[in-house]
N, C-alpha and C positions, 0 to 999 in steps of 0.2 A: 605844536598845538599846546596851549596851556589850559589845563582843566582847573576850574575853581571848585572849592568845596562848599557845600551848603552852609549857611550861617547857623550858628548855635547847634541845635540837635536835629536839624532838618533831615527828614528821611527821604530825600529826593536827590536826583542827580541828572543834570542835563546830559543826554546821550548824544544827540545830534540835532541839527536844524535842517530844514529843507525849504527850497524856494517854492512859494505858492504864488498864484496870481495876486499881485498887489499886497503880499504879506510874506511872513516867514513863519513856518511851522516849527514848533519846539517839541522835540521828542524827549520825554522825561520818564525816569523810573521813580515811582512813589509808593511802594516798591513795585507795583505793577506798572507797565507802560501806560503813559498818558500823553495826550497831545494838547498843546496850547497854541494860541496864535499870538504873535508878537504884538499886534495892534491892541490887544486887550490887556497886556501886562500892566500898564500904568493904572488901570482901573480895578485891578485885582484886590479883593478885600483882605486876602491873606498877605500881610506885609512881609512876612518872612520869605516866602517864595518870590514875591515881587522884588524885594531887595536883592535876592539871589540872582534873579534874571537881570536886573538893572546893573548889577556889578559886572556883568559880562556884555553890556550893551554894545560897546565898540566891536568886540569879537563876533557877536551874533550878527550885527548889521553888515560886517564885511564878509561873512560866510566862513569864518574860521572853524566852525563846527559842522560844516555842510556834510550831509549824509554821503554825498558822492566822494568826498575826501576819505571818509571812513571805508567805503567800499574799495577805493583805490589802494589804501594802506593795507587792507586785508589781503587783496590780491597780490600785492608786492611781497607781503610776508609769506604767503603760501608758495609763491614762485621761488623765493629764497630758500624756504624749507625743502622744497622739491629738489632744487639744485644741490643743496648740501647733502641730501640723501643719496643723490647720484654719485657724489664724490667718494 
């Protein structure tokens, strides 16, 4: 998974995406968690965050940041830590 950094001095970070009915939810820290919908990105008035999202368009649309992948990665890390602790 390749994480992109916000443009210039943006104070936001895409954390994950989630599949919604006919859309993709964007979960972002700004610094508090915020949710956006992919279908509205192109019409956003804030060009900085819009450009940030658009720079990741291909990855967002194929689900590279899907929240389920994050849950799976966290579970695998916890299992590995538990296995190492038993050794």
